[in-house]
Backbone bond lengths (Angstrom), bond angles and torsions (degrees), N, CA, C in turn:
res aa  C-N    CA-C-N  psi(-1)  N-CA   C-N-CA  omega(-1)  CA-C   N-CA-C  phi
1 M - - - 1.538 - - 1.473 111.27 -
2 S 1.265 115.07 142.31 1.424 121.44 -178.96 1.535 107.92 -99.86
3 E 1.345 121.01 149.89 1.379 123.70 175.99 1.435 111.56 -79.12
4 D 1.373 118.24 150.42 1.389 122.88 177.48 1.557 113.65 -72.88
5 P 1.298 129.40 113.39 1.364 123.20 176.37 1.489 123.81 -57.84
6 L 1.241 110.62 -22.65 1.489 122.88 179.00 1.560 113.42 -75.42
7 A 1.346 114.88 -28.91 1.410 125.67 176.42 1.480 112.14 -63.52
8 K 1.281 119.25 -39.52 1.472 123.02 179.36 1.513 119.20 -75.45
9 R 1.222 113.91 -25.92 1.461 118.87 -170.77 1.495 107.65 -90.52
10 N 1.438 116.14 145.40 1.454 126.76 -178.23 1.633 103.64 -93.71
11 P 1.258 117.34 111.28 1.489 116.61 175.85 1.490 119.44 -62.27
12 E 1.403 116.73 -16.48 1.508 121.07 -175.45 1.530 104.70 -94.56
13 D 1.388 121.37 -0.98 1.393 116.49 -176.36 1.471 104.80 -87.38
14 P 1.433 113.01 122.05 1.411 112.60 177.98 1.570 114.89 -75.28
15 Q 1.342 119.61 -9.87 1.514 118.07 178.98 1.558 106.95 -81.03
16 D 1.165 118.76 -17.15 1.495 122.90 -179.61 1.558 106.40 -66.73
17 P 1.412 119.50 126.00 1.424 115.87 -171.79 1.546 106.88 -76.16
18 Q 1.300 125.81 -14.08 1.324 125.64 174.58 1.468 115.39 -97.05
19 S 1.260 116.00 17.88 1.434 122.62 178.55 1.453 114.20 -67.03
20 P 1.406 124.80 140.75 1.365 124.11 -172.58 1.476 105.21 -79.42
21 Y 1.341 119.88 -12.25 1.540 122.00 -165.83 1.635 103.09 -95.64
22 G 1.302 122.23 3.74 1.380 115.60 176.02 1.400 114.35 81.58
23 S 1.414 118.92 -169.77 1.470 125.01 -174.14 1.545 107.61 -77.61
24 P 1.269 114.56 158.68 1.526 113.66 -178.04 1.546 108.96 -76.02
25 Q 1.349 109.81 144.45 1.446 115.66 -179.59 1.631 110.09 -109.55
26 P 1.360 116.75 148.01 1.471 117.19 176.44 1.559 108.99 -66.01
27 P 1.304 121.23 147.16 1.454 124.81 175.42 1.371 115.06 -54.49
28 Q 1.340 122.66 128.24 1.444 127.35 -176.08 1.534 108.28 -102.24
29 S 1.329 112.28 148.41 1.660 112.11 176.61 1.588 104.46 -80.35
30 P 1.397 108.07 153.65 1.354 111.39 -179.77 1.702 115.78 -70.01
31 P 1.214 113.13 158.34 1.522 115.11 -176.02 1.606 108.19 -67.24
32 P 1.244 117.78 152.25 1.490 119.55 173.24 1.567 112.81 -50.95
33 A 1.273 114.50 152.32 1.537 117.23 176.40 1.520 107.04 -70.98
34 Y 1.352 109.71 167.49 1.450 118.22 -177.02 1.483 111.95 -60.33
35 G 1.337 120.61 121.58 1.584 119.70 175.63 1.433 109.05 98.46
36 Q 1.330 123.67 -5.67 1.441 122.21 -171.62 1.584 103.69 -109.33
37 Q 1.332 112.16 143.17 1.577 120.98 172.00 1.446 109.22 -75.61
38 P 1.347 115.81 141.11 1.483 118.87 170.16 1.456 110.75 -67.08
39 Q 1.345 120.90 147.29 1.367 122.29 177.70 1.509 109.68 -83.29
40 P 1.344 116.05 139.53 1.440 120.20 -177.51 1.607 106.97 -71.95
41 G 1.306 112.56 141.52 1.507 113.57 -174.77 1.453 119.39 81.60
42 G 1.306 119.36 1.69 1.420 126.39 -177.55 1.536 114.64 86.94
43 Y 1.221 111.15 173.45 1.483 114.80 -177.77 1.401 116.50 -66.55
44 G 1.232 123.63 143.75 1.490 129.55 -178.15 1.528 115.38 70.60
45 Q 1.303 121.24 2.46 1.441 125.16 -178.99 1.486 102.85 -93.83
46 P 1.445 112.77 147.37 1.495 114.10 178.32 1.469 108.37 -70.93
47 G 1.329 118.23 147.27 1.427 128.52 174.58 1.483 109.87 -177.50
48 A 1.353 109.32 -167.77 1.507 114.81 -169.05 1.572 111.11 -63.94
49 Y 1.397 112.06 -35.57 1.448 119.70 -179.32 1.553 112.10 -77.60
50 G 1.305 113.50 -32.30 1.506 114.01 -174.13 1.528 113.54 -87.28
51 Q 1.234 121.00 7.21 1.479 123.62 -176.91 1.542 106.44 -88.29
52 P 1.325 119.47 134.60 1.434 119.86 176.71 1.640 107.02 -65.27
53 P 1.232 111.56 146.43 1.575 115.17 176.51 1.435 112.55 -76.03
54 Q 1.368 113.54 140.91 1.498 119.09 -178.41 1.551 102.02 -96.51
55 G 1.238 116.58 149.94 1.478 122.49 -178.98 1.581 110.12 147.83
56 Y 1.368 107.79 -149.36 1.523 115.77 178.53 1.385 112.58 -53.81
57 G 1.317 120.19 132.12 1.478 122.76 167.91 1.541 108.17 102.26
58 Q 1.375 115.29 -19.95 1.489 113.36 -175.47 1.653 106.79 -89.50
59 P 1.224 113.55 151.57 1.446 121.89 -173.26 1.556 106.54 -71.19
60 V 1.350 108.90 143.96 1.510 113.91 -178.97 1.565 104.81 -82.49
61 P 1.284 120.22 134.29 1.431 121.63 -177.56 1.451 112.53 -63.30
62 G 1.329 114.02 127.37 1.507 120.85 -175.75 1.496 113.01 80.19
63 A 1.281 124.32 1.68 1.441 124.66 177.67 1.593 114.04 -74.32
64 Y 1.273 118.60 -44.99 1.350 119.37 -177.85 1.623 106.39 -145.26
65 A 1.283 119.11 121.30 1.409 121.11 -172.87 1.598 108.85 -116.02
66 G 1.272 125.29 17.48 1.387 127.95 -176.64 1.519 113.09 108.55
67 G 1.189 121.89 -117.53 1.465 123.37 -177.04 1.501 108.64 -83.00
68 G 1.448 107.82 -165.57 1.489 111.20 -177.05 1.428 114.84 104.18
69 A 1.370 120.44 -178.61 1.431 127.95 -168.73 1.473 106.52 -90.05
70 F 1.199 121.97 158.57 1.502 132.18 172.23 1.516 115.44 -134.30
71 F 1.328 113.36 150.66 1.393 118.68 -175.61 1.682 105.89 -125.09
72 I 1.224 113.78 131.29 1.492 119.51 -178.72 1.542 113.50 -107.20
73 S 1.252 116.27 147.78 1.446 119.34 178.67 1.586 107.84 -108.45
74 Q 1.308 116.36 109.29 1.452 122.22 177.51 1.522 109.79 -121.90
75 M 1.337 117.40 124.00 1.381 117.70 175.50 1.573 113.60 61.31
76 G 1.291 115.55 36.54 1.376 124.35 178.03 1.483 116.24 72.88
77 Q 1.346 120.10 10.06 1.436 125.00 -176.89 1.532 108.20 -123.71
78 E 1.273 116.61 140.03 1.453 124.55 171.93 1.508 113.71 -79.34
79 Q 1.229 114.33 128.76 1.401 123.29 178.23 1.444 116.73 -125.01
80 G 1.371 122.15 133.52 1.374 121.03 -170.84 1.501 109.64 157.06
81 P 1.337 117.63 -177.82 1.479 132.51 -2.11 1.546 111.35 -69.70
82 L 1.241 121.88 142.51 1.431 126.89 173.43 1.534 112.10 -126.06
83 Q 1.321 116.44 132.45 1.488 114.78 175.09 1.548 116.67 -76.47
84 I 1.260 115.67 170.92 1.514 118.99 -175.60 1.621 107.23 -63.70
85 T 1.326 118.72 -35.67 1.427 117.59 -179.21 1.500 112.76 -68.66
86 Q 1.345 117.93 -36.21 1.479 123.49 173.37 1.509 110.02 -64.32
87 L 1.313 121.28 -40.33 1.478 121.58 170.27 1.429 117.22 -60.47
88 A 1.360 114.03 -42.87 1.464 113.88 174.27 1.388 122.20 -65.15
89 Q 1.391 119.35 -25.89 1.388 133.60 172.16 1.532 106.33 -65.63
90 M 1.259 116.29 -53.42 1.423 123.96 -176.74 1.505 109.49 -61.34
91 A 1.323 120.24 -42.74 1.468 126.00 -177.59 1.573 106.80 -66.55
92 T 1.335 117.34 -42.82 1.516 124.04 -171.62 1.662 100.78 -71.08
93 G 1.252 116.90 -32.12 1.523 116.75 -170.41 1.632 108.68 -90.46
94 G 1.348 115.69 -5.20 1.484 122.04 -177.36 1.420 112.43 83.36
95 Q 1.357 126.73 5.95 1.316 125.06 177.62 1.508 113.93 -75.61
96 L 1.330 118.97 -24.78 1.423 125.75 177.32 1.460 113.19 -117.78
97 K 1.390 114.07 115.12 1.488 122.81 -174.25 1.499 102.75 -82.97
98 P 1.432 112.56 157.98 1.552 115.65 175.88 1.472 114.04 -63.27
99 D 1.372 121.30 -28.26 1.441 120.93 -174.61 1.557 111.39 -86.69
100 T 1.383 117.49 -9.11 1.461 119.59 175.95 1.539 113.29 -53.71
101 M 1.268 112.60 136.83 1.506 115.95 -170.22 1.547 106.09 -84.80
102 V 1.251 118.30 141.71 1.540 127.03 -169.30 1.521 104.87 -137.53
103 R 1.252 115.61 143.89 1.499 116.38 170.82 1.706 104.38 -138.30
104 A 1.274 111.80 151.05 1.571 116.81 178.47 1.456 105.68 -86.10
105 D 1.305 119.45 155.05 1.410 126.78 178.92 1.543 109.51 -62.68
106 G 1.176 112.13 126.22 1.462 122.03 -179.22 1.556 116.50 86.78
107 A 1.335 113.85 6.99 1.470 118.73 -178.95 1.420 107.99 -110.15
108 A 1.411 116.32 151.72 1.390 118.57 -173.83 1.504 109.44 -100.00
109 H 1.399 115.64 -18.17 1.407 115.38 -174.60 1.476 117.71 -94.11
110 W 1.313 125.09 132.94 1.424 131.30 172.49 1.546 113.69 -82.07
111 F 1.304 110.88 142.87 1.503 116.91 178.74 1.455 110.13 -147.33
112 P 1.315 118.81 155.93 1.530 122.90 -176.73 1.503 104.69 -61.25
113 A 1.407 116.82 154.17 1.459 125.16 178.38 1.533 111.78 -68.97
114 K 1.338 112.48 -26.73 1.528 115.99 179.48 1.507 109.39 -63.96
115 E 1.413 124.07 -18.72 1.383 122.41 -175.72 1.534 111.84 -88.87
116 V 1.323 116.08 -1.44 1.499 117.03 172.35 1.479 112.27 -77.78
117 P 1.320 116.28 113.40 1.543 113.52 -176.98 1.486 118.01 -55.18
118 G 1.381 116.78 131.10 1.431 127.49 172.78 1.572 107.12 87.98
119 L 1.227 119.20 -2.97 1.466 120.14 -178.85 1.563 108.52 -79.95
120 Y 1.352 118.83 -44.04 1.465 123.86 -179.64 1.512 107.02 -121.53
121 S 1.359 114.13 159.79 1.430 118.43 174.02 1.443 109.64 -68.28
122 D 1.434 115.11 158.63 1.424 119.19 172.22 1.653 110.05 -81.42
123 K 1.278 114.51 0.80 1.539 120.27 178.57 1.375 108.83 -87.54
124 E 1.309 121.43 140.43 1.590 130.99 178.80 1.464 106.58 -87.23
125 W 1.249 112.79 138.20 1.462 119.60 174.66 1.560 113.13 -66.64
126 L 1.374 117.51 -42.93 1.420 119.54 -177.52 1.553 111.36 -66.01
127 T 1.412 115.77 -37.70 1.353 120.68 179.11 1.558 114.11 -65.09
128 T 1.345 117.65 -32.96 1.328 128.61 177.55 1.583 108.71 -68.64
129 A 1.337 111.74 -50.91 1.534 115.53 177.77 1.565 112.50 -58.41
130 L 1.289 117.25 -45.63 1.497 120.11 178.78 1.576 108.56 -62.27
131 L 1.257 118.35 -42.77 1.442 121.89 178.68 1.528 111.00 -59.74
132 S 1.314 112.72 -45.11 1.562 116.12 179.88 1.541 113.23 -64.95
133 W 1.269 112.51 -37.17 1.619 120.32 -175.76 1.390 103.35 -70.40
134 L 1.475 123.72 -51.78 1.450 122.59 -165.38 1.556 107.98 -88.87
135 L 1.313 121.81 -35.41 1.487 118.64 -174.44 1.560 110.19 -134.23
136 G 1.315 118.13 38.55 1.416 123.07 -179.98 1.439 111.24 -67.93
137 V 1.362 118.44 -44.96 1.469 119.98 -177.26 1.547 111.46 -62.01
138 F 1.273 121.11 -10.46 1.452 125.69 176.21 1.480 113.62 -99.49
139 G 1.270 119.78 -1.57 1.494 126.73 177.04 1.540 110.35 77.25
140 V 1.324 121.48 9.21 1.417 119.70 178.58 1.549 119.86 -53.67
141 D 1.430 110.52 -36.64 1.439 114.20 173.38 1.403 119.79 -64.52
142 R 1.402 116.02 -30.82 1.443 117.47 177.40 1.544 109.41 -80.02
143 F 1.341 117.13 -31.46 1.419 115.77 179.93 1.650 106.07 -68.22
144 Y 1.281 118.46 -38.92 1.375 125.10 -176.09 1.665 110.40 -62.85
145 L 1.319 116.40 -32.33 1.402 118.09 179.17 1.528 112.28 -92.41
146 G 1.335 117.93 -0.86 1.486 120.38 170.48 1.438 106.01 100.93
147 Y 1.295 128.72 9.81 1.456 123.78 173.70 1.411 111.14 -93.08
148 T 1.269 120.88 80.29 1.466 125.07 -171.27 1.572 109.07 -67.66
149 G 1.273 122.65 -49.29 1.424 122.13 173.30 1.454 119.28 -51.93
150 L 1.406 115.27 -44.70 1.446 122.07 177.15 1.522 107.57 -64.45
151 G 1.398 114.55 -42.26 1.481 116.19 -179.34 1.523 114.13 -61.37
152 V 1.258 119.01 -37.00 1.541 126.27 179.12 1.547 107.52 -67.12
153 A 1.391 111.64 -46.79 1.563 114.76 179.20 1.516 109.65 -57.67
154 K 1.405 118.70 -48.49 1.379 122.31 -174.36 1.535 108.67 -70.80
155 L 1.273 120.16 -25.04 1.497 117.67 177.20 1.504 111.43 -76.08
156 L 1.293 117.14 -38.81 1.437 121.97 -178.57 1.588 109.21 -70.81
157 T 1.318 121.07 -33.86 1.475 120.36 179.27 1.473 113.80 -90.74
158 F 1.430 119.47 1.50 1.411 123.43 -168.89 1.571 111.86 52.58
159 G 1.368 110.79 51.34 1.444 115.73 173.47 1.530 111.30 70.43
160 G 1.333 120.79 28.79 1.415 127.53 -179.14 1.598 108.69 63.47
161 C 1.329 114.25 43.38 1.472 123.14 -173.68 1.579 111.02 57.61
162 G 1.301 112.48 33.97 1.506 119.86 173.62 1.494 108.81 91.72
163 I 1.277 124.66 -21.38 1.453 122.78 -179.90 1.464 116.65 -68.17
164 W 1.319 118.31 -35.79 1.421 126.68 177.95 1.521 105.70 -73.54
165 A 1.284 119.20 -47.22 1.518 123.44 175.53 1.461 113.28 -53.00
166 L 1.408 116.44 -41.95 1.488 121.34 178.19 1.628 111.25 -65.18
167 V 1.326 113.10 -50.29 1.417 119.19 -179.70 1.598 111.03 -60.26
168 D 1.282 115.59 -40.00 1.521 119.68 175.69 1.492 109.49 -62.29
169 L 1.293 119.56 -45.54 1.491 120.95 -179.17 1.519 109.65 -60.96
170 V 1.318 118.95 -50.69 1.500 116.02 174.95 1.506 116.04 -55.23
171 L 1.446 118.07 -45.14 1.401 122.50 -177.56 1.687 107.12 -62.57
172 I 1.346 115.09 -38.81 1.448 114.64 -177.58 1.572 110.12 -71.13
173 L 1.412 114.04 -34.45 1.483 114.16 -178.38 1.519 111.11 -71.18
174 M 1.350 116.11 -19.86 1.424 121.13 179.41 1.470 113.39 -85.56
175 R 1.320 115.10 -8.10 1.575 127.68 -172.40 1.494 107.55 64.00
176 K 1.324 118.70 47.05 1.410 117.82 176.31 1.587 117.18 -105.05
177 V 1.292 113.72 0.51 1.438 125.08 -173.21 1.622 110.44 -109.20
178 P 1.315 116.38 102.64 1.451 113.70 179.95 1.534 110.38 -82.87
179 D 1.395 114.85 -178.56 1.484 114.43 -179.50 1.571 101.56 -85.92
180 A 1.448 112.50 -174.13 1.495 116.27 -171.14 1.529 110.03 -73.43
181 Q 1.286 124.68 -8.02 1.392 122.34 177.56 1.571 109.53 -101.40
182 G 1.396 115.21 2.98 1.422 118.66 172.04 1.497 111.89 92.35
183 R 1.259 119.72 2.47 1.489 124.02 -176.80 1.527 106.35 -85.04
184 P 1.315 117.05 142.35 1.542 120.43 173.51 1.435 108.77 -69.77
185 L 1.361 114.45 151.20 1.407 123.52 -179.30 1.479 110.19 -74.47
186 R 1.425 113.58 156.56 1.564 114.96 -173.69 1.466 106.07 -76.68
Protein backbone atom coordinates (compact mmCIF):
# COMPACT_ATOMS: atom_id res chain seq x y z
CA MET A 1 0.00 0.00 0.00
CA SER A 2 1.16 3.44 -0.74
CA GLU A 3 0.78 6.40 1.61
CA ASP A 4 -1.53 9.26 0.80
CA PRO A 5 0.62 12.33 -0.12
CA LEU A 6 -2.15 14.69 1.04
CA ALA A 7 -2.12 13.21 4.54
CA LYS A 8 1.48 14.40 5.14
CA ARG A 9 1.14 17.97 3.96
CA ASN A 10 -0.19 20.83 6.07
CA PRO A 11 -2.83 22.76 4.09
CA GLU A 12 -2.24 25.91 6.23
CA ASP A 13 1.50 26.01 5.52
CA PRO A 14 2.07 28.82 2.99
CA GLN A 15 5.50 27.34 2.10
CA ASP A 16 3.82 24.23 0.70
CA PRO A 17 3.58 24.64 -3.10
CA GLN A 18 0.17 22.96 -3.10
CA SER A 19 -1.20 25.14 -0.30
CA PRO A 20 -4.65 26.60 -1.06
CA TYR A 21 -3.54 29.87 0.56
CA GLY A 22 -1.07 30.77 -2.17
CA SER A 23 2.43 32.12 -1.82
CA PRO A 24 3.66 33.67 1.41
CA GLN A 25 3.06 37.41 1.81
CA PRO A 26 5.23 39.80 3.79
CA PRO A 27 3.55 41.02 7.01
CA GLN A 28 1.46 44.12 6.45
CA SER A 29 0.84 46.94 8.87
CA PRO A 30 -2.73 47.31 10.13
CA PRO A 31 -4.96 49.91 8.51
CA PRO A 32 -5.33 53.25 10.32
CA ALA A 33 -8.02 53.49 12.98
CA TYR A 34 -11.39 54.94 12.07
CA GLY A 35 -11.16 58.69 11.58
CA GLN A 36 -7.36 58.83 11.38
CA GLN A 37 -5.36 59.75 8.34
CA PRO A 38 -2.70 57.29 7.15
CA GLN A 39 0.85 58.50 7.60
CA PRO A 40 2.76 59.23 4.42
CA GLY A 41 5.62 56.82 3.81
CA GLY A 42 4.13 54.12 6.04
CA TYR A 43 3.90 53.72 9.77
CA GLY A 44 6.88 54.90 11.78
CA GLN A 45 8.33 56.86 8.88
CA PRO A 46 8.89 60.59 9.28
CA GLY A 47 6.34 62.69 7.53
CA ALA A 48 3.81 65.43 8.06
CA TYR A 49 1.67 63.34 10.41
CA GLY A 50 4.63 61.84 12.28
CA GLN A 51 6.18 65.13 13.34
CA PRO A 52 5.53 66.35 16.90
CA PRO A 53 3.41 69.50 17.02
CA GLN A 54 5.15 72.75 17.83
CA GLY A 55 3.51 75.14 20.22
CA TYR A 56 2.54 75.25 23.86
CA GLY A 57 4.48 72.89 26.07
CA GLN A 58 7.36 72.46 23.65
CA PRO A 59 10.76 73.57 24.89
CA VAL A 60 12.11 76.82 23.56
CA PRO A 61 15.23 76.13 21.48
CA GLY A 62 18.29 77.07 23.51
CA ALA A 63 16.29 77.67 26.70
CA TYR A 64 17.50 74.70 28.75
CA ALA A 65 20.09 72.24 27.59
CA GLY A 66 20.56 70.07 30.68
CA GLY A 67 23.13 71.00 33.28
CA GLY A 68 25.12 74.16 33.69
CA ALA A 69 24.53 77.50 35.31
CA PHE A 70 21.36 79.56 35.48
CA PHE A 71 20.58 83.21 35.92
CA ILE A 72 17.45 84.46 37.65
CA SER A 73 15.68 87.77 37.33
CA GLN A 74 14.61 89.21 40.68
CA MET A 75 13.37 92.76 41.08
CA GLY A 76 14.53 93.63 37.58
CA GLN A 77 18.12 92.53 38.13
CA GLU A 78 19.88 89.47 36.84
CA GLN A 79 21.47 87.31 39.53
CA GLY A 80 23.76 84.37 39.04
CA PRO A 81 25.31 82.14 37.90
CA LEU A 82 23.52 79.54 40.05
CA GLN A 83 23.78 75.77 39.79
CA ILE A 84 20.67 73.55 39.66
CA THR A 85 21.26 72.43 43.26
CA GLN A 86 21.23 76.06 44.42
CA LEU A 87 18.00 76.67 42.50
CA ALA A 88 16.44 73.58 44.11
CA GLN A 89 17.41 74.82 47.58
CA MET A 90 15.94 78.24 46.83
CA ALA A 91 12.72 76.66 45.53
CA THR A 92 12.38 74.41 48.59
CA GLY A 93 13.05 77.34 50.93
CA GLY A 94 10.46 79.52 49.21
CA GLN A 95 12.99 82.07 47.93
CA LEU A 96 12.37 81.08 44.29
CA LYS A 97 8.77 81.21 43.09
CA PRO A 98 7.54 79.07 40.14
CA ASP A 99 6.92 82.18 38.01
CA THR A 100 10.37 83.68 38.55
CA MET A 101 12.05 84.13 35.20
CA VAL A 102 15.18 82.03 34.64
CA ARG A 103 17.58 81.59 31.78
CA ALA A 104 20.30 79.05 31.15
CA ASP A 105 23.89 80.19 30.78
CA GLY A 106 24.52 81.07 27.15
CA ALA A 107 20.81 81.23 26.26
CA ALA A 108 18.96 84.40 25.30
CA HIS A 109 15.43 83.21 26.16
CA TRP A 110 13.91 83.66 29.63
CA PHE A 111 11.42 81.08 30.92
CA PRO A 112 9.59 80.44 34.22
CA ALA A 113 11.46 78.48 36.89
CA LYS A 114 8.73 75.85 36.92
CA GLU A 115 9.89 74.80 33.43
CA VAL A 116 13.29 73.61 34.75
CA PRO A 117 12.97 69.80 34.98
CA GLY A 118 13.08 68.47 38.55
CA LEU A 119 12.97 71.87 40.21
CA TYR A 120 9.23 71.91 40.93
CA SER A 121 6.65 69.16 41.20
CA ASP A 122 4.46 68.25 38.26
CA LYS A 123 1.48 68.72 40.62
CA GLU A 124 -0.36 72.04 40.63
CA TRP A 125 -0.96 73.97 43.85
CA LEU A 126 -4.47 75.09 42.87
CA THR A 127 -5.53 71.55 41.96
CA THR A 128 -4.22 70.29 45.30
CA ALA A 129 -6.04 73.06 47.19
CA LEU A 130 -9.35 72.32 45.43
CA LEU A 131 -9.01 68.58 46.03
CA SER A 132 -8.25 69.22 49.70
CA TRP A 133 -11.25 71.53 50.09
CA LEU A 134 -13.75 69.34 48.23
CA LEU A 135 -12.50 65.78 48.88
CA GLY A 136 -10.01 66.19 51.74
CA VAL A 137 -11.93 64.00 54.19
CA PHE A 138 -11.45 61.09 51.75
CA GLY A 139 -7.68 61.68 51.40
CA VAL A 140 -7.82 62.47 47.70
CA ASP A 141 -5.38 65.37 48.16
CA ARG A 142 -2.77 63.06 49.70
CA PHE A 143 -3.27 60.45 46.98
CA TYR A 144 -2.80 63.19 44.35
CA LEU A 145 0.50 64.30 45.93
CA GLY A 146 1.80 60.72 46.03
CA TYR A 147 1.36 60.03 49.75
CA THR A 148 -0.51 56.74 49.36
CA GLY A 149 -0.17 55.65 53.00
CA LEU A 150 -1.42 58.96 54.35
CA GLY A 151 -4.23 58.91 51.81
CA VAL A 152 -5.40 55.50 53.00
CA ALA A 153 -5.18 56.56 56.67
CA LYS A 154 -7.09 59.76 55.93
CA LEU A 155 -9.71 57.79 54.00
CA LEU A 156 -10.25 55.25 56.80
CA THR A 157 -10.59 57.95 59.48
CA PHE A 158 -12.68 60.31 57.32
CA GLY A 159 -9.94 62.91 57.53
CA GLY A 160 -9.52 62.47 61.28
CA CYS A 161 -13.22 63.32 61.70
CA GLY A 162 -12.62 66.46 59.67
CA ILE A 163 -9.81 67.87 61.83
CA TRP A 164 -6.99 66.35 59.78
CA ALA A 165 -8.69 67.49 56.57
CA LEU A 166 -8.95 71.06 57.88
CA VAL A 167 -5.30 71.12 59.00
CA ASP A 168 -4.20 69.77 55.60
CA LEU A 169 -6.27 72.41 53.82
CA VAL A 170 -4.59 75.20 55.80
CA LEU A 171 -1.11 73.73 55.22
CA ILE A 172 -1.75 73.38 51.48
CA LEU A 173 -3.09 76.93 51.22
CA MET A 174 0.09 78.16 52.95
CA ARG A 175 2.20 76.11 50.46
CA LYS A 176 3.79 74.05 53.25
CA VAL A 177 3.02 70.61 51.78
CA PRO A 178 5.42 69.35 49.06
CA ASP A 179 4.81 66.35 46.82
CA ALA A 180 6.04 62.85 47.74
CA GLN A 181 9.49 63.58 46.23
CA GLY A 182 9.89 66.68 48.41
CA ARG A 183 9.55 69.14 45.53
CA PRO A 184 7.40 72.25 46.01
CA LEU A 185 4.13 72.46 44.09
CA ARG A 186 3.88 74.59 40.96
